[in-house]
C-alpha positions in Angstrom: 7.6 19.0 6.0 9.2 20.2 2.7 9.9 17.2 0.5 12.3 19.0 -1.8 15.2 17.5 0.0 18.8 17.4 -1.3 19.3 14.2 -3.2 22.7 14.6 -4.9 22.2 11.6 -7.2 19.1 13.2 -8.7 20.7 16.7 -9.0 17.4 18.5 -8.2 15.3 16.4 -10.7 13.0 15.0 -8.0 10.0 16.8 -6.3 8.3 14.6 -3.8 4.7 15.3 -2.8 3.4 12.4 -0.8 5.0 9.7 1.4 3.6 6.3 0.4 5.6 4.2 2.8 8.3 4.5 5.4 10.1 1.7 7.3 13.5 0.7 8.5 14.5 -0.4 4.9 13.4 2.6 2.8 11.2 5.6 2.3 8.9 5.6 -0.7 7.5 8.8 -2.1 5.2 9.8 -4.9 6.1 12.9 -6.9 7.5 14.3 -10.1 10.7 13.4 -11.9 12.2 15.6 -14.6 13.4 13.8 -17.7 14.7 15.1 -21.0 11.2 15.0 -22.3 9.7 16.9 -19.3 8.3 16.1 -15.9 6.5 12.8 -15.3 4.6 11.3 -12.4 6.9 8.8 -10.6 7.7 7.0 -7.4 11.0 7.2 -5.6 12.5 4.7 -3.2 15.4 6.1 -1.1 17.6 4.2 1.4 19.9 7.1 2.3 18.1 7.6 5.6 17.8 4.0 6.9 19.3 3.1 10.3 22.9 1.8 10.3 21.8 -1.7 11.5 19.4 -2.2 8.5 21.6 -0.7 5.8 23.1 -4.0 4.5 19.7 -5.6 4.1 18.2 -2.4 2.7 20.9 -2.4 -0.1 20.1 -6.0 -0.8 16.4 -5.4 -1.2 17.2 -2.3 -3.2 19.3 -4.2 -5.7 16.7 -7.0 -6.0 14.0 -4.5 -6.9 16.2 -2.6 -9.3 17.1 -5.8 -11.2 13.5 -7.1 -11.4 12.0 -3.7 -12.5 14.5 -3.4 -15.3 12.9 -6.5 -16.8 9.3 -6.5 -15.5 8.8 -2.8 -16.1 9.1 -3.4 -19.9 6.3 -5.9 -19.8 3.5 -3.4 -18.9 2.6 -5.3 -15.7 4.9 -3.4 -13.3 6.3 0.1 -13.0 9.1 0.8 -15.4 12.5 1.6 -14.0 13.3 5.2 -14.9 16.4 6.0 -12.8 18.8 4.1 -10.6 21.6 5.4 -8.3 23.4 4.2 -5.3 20.8 5.1 -2.7 17.7 6.0 -4.8 15.7 4.6 -7.7 12.8 6.1 -9.5 10.0 4.0 -11.1 7.1 5.0 -13.2 3.7 5.8 -11.6 1.0 3.3 -12.4 -2.4 4.8 -11.9 -4.1 2.1 -9.9 -5.6 1.4 -6.5 -4.1 -1.2 -4.1 -6.2 -4.4 -4.0 -7.1 -4.0 -0.3 -8.6 -0.6 -1.1 -10.2 -1.5 -4.5 -11.9 -4.6 -3.1 -13.0 -6.0 -6.5 -15.9 -8.1 -5.2 -17.0 -10.7 -7.8 -14.7 -9.2 -10.5 -13.5 -12.4 -12.2 -12.1 -10.4 -15.2 -9.6 -8.7 -12.9 -8.3 -12.0 -11.6 -8.0 -13.3 -15.2 -5.9 -10.3 -15.9 -3.8 -10.9 -12.7 -3.2 -14.5 -13.7 -2.1 -13.4 -17.2 0.2 -10.8 -15.7 1.7 -13.3 -13.4 2.3 -15.7 -16.3 4.1 -13.0 -18.2 6.3 -12.3 -15.1 7.2 -15.9 -14.8 8.0 -16.3 -18.5 10.5 -13.5 -18.0 12.2 -15.6 -15.3 11.1 -13.5 -12.4 9.2 -14.5 -9.3 7.7 -11.7 -7.1 7.8 -13.6 -3.8 5.7 -11.1 -1.9 2.2 -11.4 -3.5 0.5 -12.4 -0.3 0.3 -8.7 0.5 -2.8 -7.2 -1.1 -1.1 -3.8 -1.4 1.4 -5.3 -3.9 -1.4 -5.9 -6.3 -2.9 -2.9 -8.2 -6.3 -2.5 -9.6 -5.7 -0.2 -12.6 -9.0 0.3 -14.4 -10.0 -3.4 -14.1 -6.5 -4.5 -15.2 -4.0 -6.0 -12.8 -0.4 -4.9 -12.2 2.2 -5.6 -9.5 4.4 -3.3 -7.5 7.1 -3.5 -4.7 9.7 -5.9 -6.1 12.1 -5.8 -3.1 11.8 -9.6 -2.6 11.7 -10.5 -6.2 14.1 -13.1 -7.7 15.5 -13.2 -11.2 16.4 -16.7 -12.5 18.7 -17.7 -15.3 17.5 -21.3 -15.2 14.0 -22.5 -14.4 15.1 -25.2 -11.9 13.4 -26.5 -8.8 13.7 -23.3 -6.8 12.2 -21.2 -9.6 9.3 -23.7 -9.9 8.7 -23.6 -6.2 8.6 -19.8 -6.1 6.4 -19.6 -9.1 3.9 -22.0 -7.5 3.8 -19.8 -4.3 3.2 -16.7 -6.4 0.2 -18.4 -8.0 -1.1 -19.7 -4.7 -1.0 -16.3 -3.1 -2.9 -14.8 -6.1 -5.5 -17.5 -5.8 -6.0 -16.7 -2.1 -7.0 -13.2 -3.1 -9.2 -14.5 -5.8 -10.9 -16.8 -3.3 -11.5 -13.8 -1.0 -13.0 -11.4 -3.6 -14.4 -13.7 -6.3 -14.9 -17.1 -4.8 -17.5 -18.1 -7.4 -14.8 -17.8 -10.1 -12.3 -20.2 -8.5 -11.9 -23.3 -10.6 -11.5 -26.9 -9.4 -7.9 -26.9 -10.5 -7.3 -23.6 -8.6 -8.9 -25.1 -5.4 -6.4 -27.9 -5.6 -3.5 -25.4 -5.7 -5.0 -23.6 -2.7 -5.2 -26.8 -0.8 -1.6 -27.8 -1.4 1.1 -25.8 0.3 4.6 -26.4 -0.7 7.0 -28.1 1.7 9.0 -24.9 2.0 5.9 -23.0 2.9 4.9 -25.5 5.6 8.4 -25.3 7.1 8.3 -21.4 7.0 4.9 -21.3 8.7 6.1 -23.7 11.4 9.4 -22.0 12.1 10.6 -18.8 10.3 7.2 -17.1 10.2 7.0 -17.1 14.0 10.4 -15.6 14.3 9.5 -13.0 11.6 6.4 -11.9 13.5 8.3 -11.6 16.7 10.9 -9.4 15.0 8.4 -7.2 13.2 6.3 -6.7 16.3 9.4 -5.6 18.1 10.3 -3.2 15.3 6.6 -2.0 15.0 6.8 -2.6 11.3 3.4 -3.4 9.7 0.2 -5.5 9.8 -1.2 -7.4 6.8 -2.2 -4.2 4.9 0.9 -2.2 5.8 -0.8 0.0 8.4 1.6 -0.6 11.3 1.1 -2.0 14.8 0.2 1.4 16.0 -3.0 1.1 14.1 -3.9 -2.3 15.7 -2.7 -1.2 19.2 -3.8 2.5 19.6 -6.7 3.1 17.1 -9.3 1.0 19.0 -8.5 2.8 22.3 -8.7 6.2 20.6 -12.0 5.4 19.0 -13.5 4.2 22.3 -12.5 7.4 24.1 -14.0 9.6 21.3 -17.3 7.7 21.4 -17.7 8.7 25.1 -18.4 12.3 23.9 -22.2 12.9 23.5 -21.7 14.8 20.3 -19.9 11.8 18.6 -22.1 9.4 16.6 -19.3 7.3 15.0 -15.6 7.2 14.5 -13.4 5.8 11.7 -9.6 5.7 12.2 -7.3 4.9 9.3 -3.5 4.8 9.1 -1.3 6.7 6.7 2.5 6.8 6.0 4.1 9.6 7.9 7.5 11.0 7.0 8.5 11.5 10.7 6.6 8.9 12.7 6.5 6.1 10.1 2.8 5.4 10.6 0.3 8.1 11.5 -3.3 7.9 12.6 -6.1 10.0 11.1 -9.5 10.0 12.9 -12.7 10.9 11.0 -15.4 11.8 13.6 -19.0 11.7 12.6 -21.0 14.2 14.7 -21.1 17.8 15.9 -18.5 17.9 18.7 -16.0 20.6 19.1 -12.5 19.8 17.9 -10.8 21.2 21.0 -13.0 19.3 23.3 -12.1 16.0 21.5 -8.4 16.8 21.7 -8.7 17.5 25.4 -10.6 14.2 25.8 -7.8 12.3 24.2 -4.8 14.1 25.7 -1.5 13.1 24.4 -2.8 9.8 23.0 -4.6 11.5 20.1 -4.0 10.8 16.4 -1.9 13.1 14.2 -5.0 14.3 12.5 -8.6 14.6 13.6 -11.5 15.7 11.4 -15.1 16.2 12.3 -17.4 15.3 9.4 -21.2 15.5 9.0 -21.4 11.9 7.9 -19.0 9.1 7.1 -19.2 7.5 3.6 -20.9 4.1 3.8 -21.8 1.3 1.4 -25.2 -0.2 0.8 -24.8 -2.4 3.9 -24.1 0.7 6.1 -20.4 -0.2 6.6 -18.0 2.7 6.6 -16.0 3.0 3.3 -12.6 3.1 5.0 -10.9 2.7 1.6 -12.0 6.2 0.6 -11.0 7.6 4.0 -7.5 5.9 3.6 -7.0 7.7 0.3 -8.0 11.0 1.9 -5.6 10.5 4.8 -2.8 9.4 2.4 -3.4 12.4 0.0 -4.0 10.0 -2.9 -7.0 12.2 -3.8 -6.8 11.6 -7.6 -7.5 7.9 -7.0 -10.8 8.4 -5.2 -13.0 9.1 -8.3 -12.8 5.5 -9.4 -14.3 4.3 -6.1 -17.3 6.7 -6.0 -20.7 5.1 -6.5 -23.2 8.0 -6.7 -23.5 11.8 -7.0 -24.5 12.0 -3.4 -21.4 10.1 -2.3 -19.3 12.3 -4.5 -20.7 15.4 -2.9 -20.2 14.0 0.6 -16.6 12.9 -0.1 -15.9 16.2 -1.7 -16.8 18.0 1.5 -14.6 15.7 3.5 -11.7 16.3 1.1 -12.3 20.1 1.3 -12.0 19.9 5.1 -9.1 17.5 5.3 -6.3 18.1 7.8 -3.3 16.5 6.1 -2.4 19.1 3.5 0.9 18.0 2.1 -0.4 17.1 -1.3 -0.8 18.4 -4.8 -3.1 15.7 -6.2 -6.6 17.0 -6.8 -10.0 15.3 -6.3 
């Protein structure tokens, strides 16, 4: 689909290339924004196409992000706010990989950077309030940054509510540190991890259950933003594909789709015929299916789904930082050359 859509507030200044996220509260695109100094890489959030029943909440989230980015963007730890209108805002593009894709195993320096960035944010009177999601942390050349400030709060006074939200921001960061760099977790940090706030305990016992019930009904997202379709349909698709004698292995990843919200992309390792596989799947197949000679794997033989996710999402320019060898670069290059989702301009 052509992403040069009419956005009156931008007066033709925006050229979108890749959909990064789409849900009932907004659509997020990566592209180019024309400023007085020339075109720059940027990210746009638009709420002009949200359903009528979510519009009030969408505007609330939109205003929270706009206010927070206007402050945090100047600190170098979050995307800068470049343009803001009634239904669209444009923020700068930070060249980084989401934490759940980067997987910085044992990288204590990254988490020192993340803690310092969080300290800067809190000194500015802002709490993020959504740092439990790994995709809201960016790995930018070993340095940490934050994104997606829809739930952020800006405080004039550092009262009890601010201190509570600040504590929860820190606790969520430390959970990621414990997962990826457990040996670097200090005794003091372990105490923070072990002590949930009263508000968190109440949320987990009541509101969180309601939240999960609602989001499952709306088919919103799983922990990494991939959508319930990924958890529900992908395993069944993979099982059917593996019935074909020419299929050795299957890796299915999710990607944001402008029309469907969440799309599925199946990478099939083997020598099967594309049409035969489509016939095998019938109407239950993924949006894209690509047969590859081999799937990229790590030293333990596990499929490197983080690389395949970037191929599916057309974030090709972010792949280079994840490549470990010349052989892997050549293999991934061939996968990129044969990719099926061709709505991008970002080169590998």
